[in-house]
N, C-alpha and C positions, 0 to 999 in steps of 0.2 A: 290049332286051330287058328287062323288071325282074325279077329271079331269081327272084319267085315263081313270074311265069308260066314262065321255065324247069323249074324244078322241075315243077310241074303236067304239064307237058306231058312231059317223062321219066318221069309218072307214069302216061302213056297216055292222060291230057286232049287233047282237039283245041285248038287253038292259041284258039278264039273262044272255048271253055271258060274254058282257063287264065286268056287274058286279062279276060273276064270276074270269073276269081276274085281275078287280080291287083286291081281296081278296087275292093276290098274291104280290102286291105292296106295299112298307114300306115307308113312309114319311121320308125323311129326309131335314135339314135345313144344307146351305152350308154358311158362313159366307165368306164376302171378303179373297181371299189367302188361304180357305180353300181348301183341296188337296181329290178330289172323288179318287183320283190314285197316286200312284208315281212312278219313272222311278224302276223296281227291283219287284215292288209287282206282284201280277199276278190276274188278273182283274178276281172278281170274280161276278162282277153284270152290270146289263145291267139298266141305268139311263134316266127316261122320267123326262125333264124340264119343271115344271111347269111354275117358273119365275126365271129370271136371265139368265147370260151364263156362259157357260164352256171353260176353253182356254186349248187347247193342245197345248203341248210345249218339247222340246227338246235341251239341250245344244248345241253349235256349240263347233267344236275344239278352240275355244280361251273361251269359257264357257259360251258365250253371250244368253240366251234363245231365241228361235229361234221358232215363231209360228209358228206350222202346219196346225189349221181348229179351229174356234171354234160354238161349238154349243148355239144355241138360244132357247127361250119358244118354245116349241108345238114341242121338238126333241129330239130323244133318241142320250145315249152320253155312250159308251162304248172304251175303246183301242180294237179294234177287232182284232188286231192278238196276244194281249194275252188273251183276253175274249176266242177265237174260240180255241189258242193250249193250253191254260193252261200253258202260260211260261211266265216267268218275263216281263213285260211290258219294251217297249224302250222308252215311253211317261210319262208325267206329262199330267193330268190331274187336274186343279185349278179353283174355283170359281172364277172370275173375278170382282162380285157383289154378294148382298145377292143376295143365290138362294135356292130355295125348289124345291127338285130332290125324283121324287118316282122312286126305285128303286127295282130290281127282282133279286132273286140271279140265277145262273146260270143251278140248278138243279130244282128249281121252273117252269123255263123259260121251258125245257125238259119235264116237267111234264104239262106243257098248250099244248104246241104242239104235245103232244101223247092225250089232255084229246080233247082239241080243232082242229080237221079240219081246221078250217077258219082261227086259230092262226099261224098254222106252215107256209099254203100259205102267212099272212102276214108278216111273221120274214124272210121269204124266200126272199120274194120283198123287205124288208128292209135291207136287207145283200146286194141284188144285186144294191140298188140302192149305197148304203156306197161304196161299189166297184165301181160303174161308177165313184164317187164324185172323189176317192183314186183316179183311173186313167186321169182323166180329169187333176186338179190340178195338179198331175207330168208335164202330157203332157203339160199342159201351162208354168210350172216352166219354164221346157225344150225349148220348141218352142216363147213363147212370150217375149219382152219384159216387164222390170216393170212397165213402162207408159201403155204399152197395157193389163196384168194383172189388174192394177188399172181399166182402161177404164172396163175392162170386168164386174171385182167384182160389179161395179158399176151400169153396166147394167142388171145384173141377181141378185143382193143381194142387193140392196139400202137399205134396213130394217138393216145389218150390219154397217150402217157410222152413223145412229143414235141410234143403241145401243150400240157398242163397241166406248170402245177408242182408239183414232186412233193409238196410239204407238205399238197395237196389230194386228192391220189391216199392219202395214206397216211392221211388222214383220214378218206378214205372203206372203207378194207382197215381201218381199225381198229387201225393199229400208228404208232410213231413214225415219222418223217420219216429219223432215224439209223436204224432197223432196215429199212425200204427201201431205201436205199441202200448196205446190207450186202447185200439181196437183188439190187438191182441188179447188184453187182458181181460176185454168182455167176456172172452170166449171158454 
């Protein structure tokens, strides 16, 4: 059985519903450094990551990459603002390792929402969860120090430290890789 169908069955969908959902997804492979989306493109697909990691990043005022988020295996990936509003993306999404991603076009997503009511409920829940994550990250960036953000990320998402190169985590936390190494050395 395909990973997409297995995922949806694990979320409580009946086997025939999961198989139907699966028919709308297309498998793509991204090599390390390949882009799922670049700044200025309109996000037209939502991806489910079977294997690998995707880095969301934007250039800062000095032209350095600033990681804003990392999607891991078993999660969905999209530039939500671009995808929902059909506007050019303000962020890049790039594979930081060889990745297998199952993508669904927005038109097909809408068809599924209309065809399978439970899928619509799942989609709304997923969007709500993503909005909460974005809000939490924004608030943490404003209210917590870099050291506190590190401690919180280590506590809440330790898998990130096992799967993602430290330079991306450091960028996401707003610190240098050297400072992150010092903090990890204290743990």
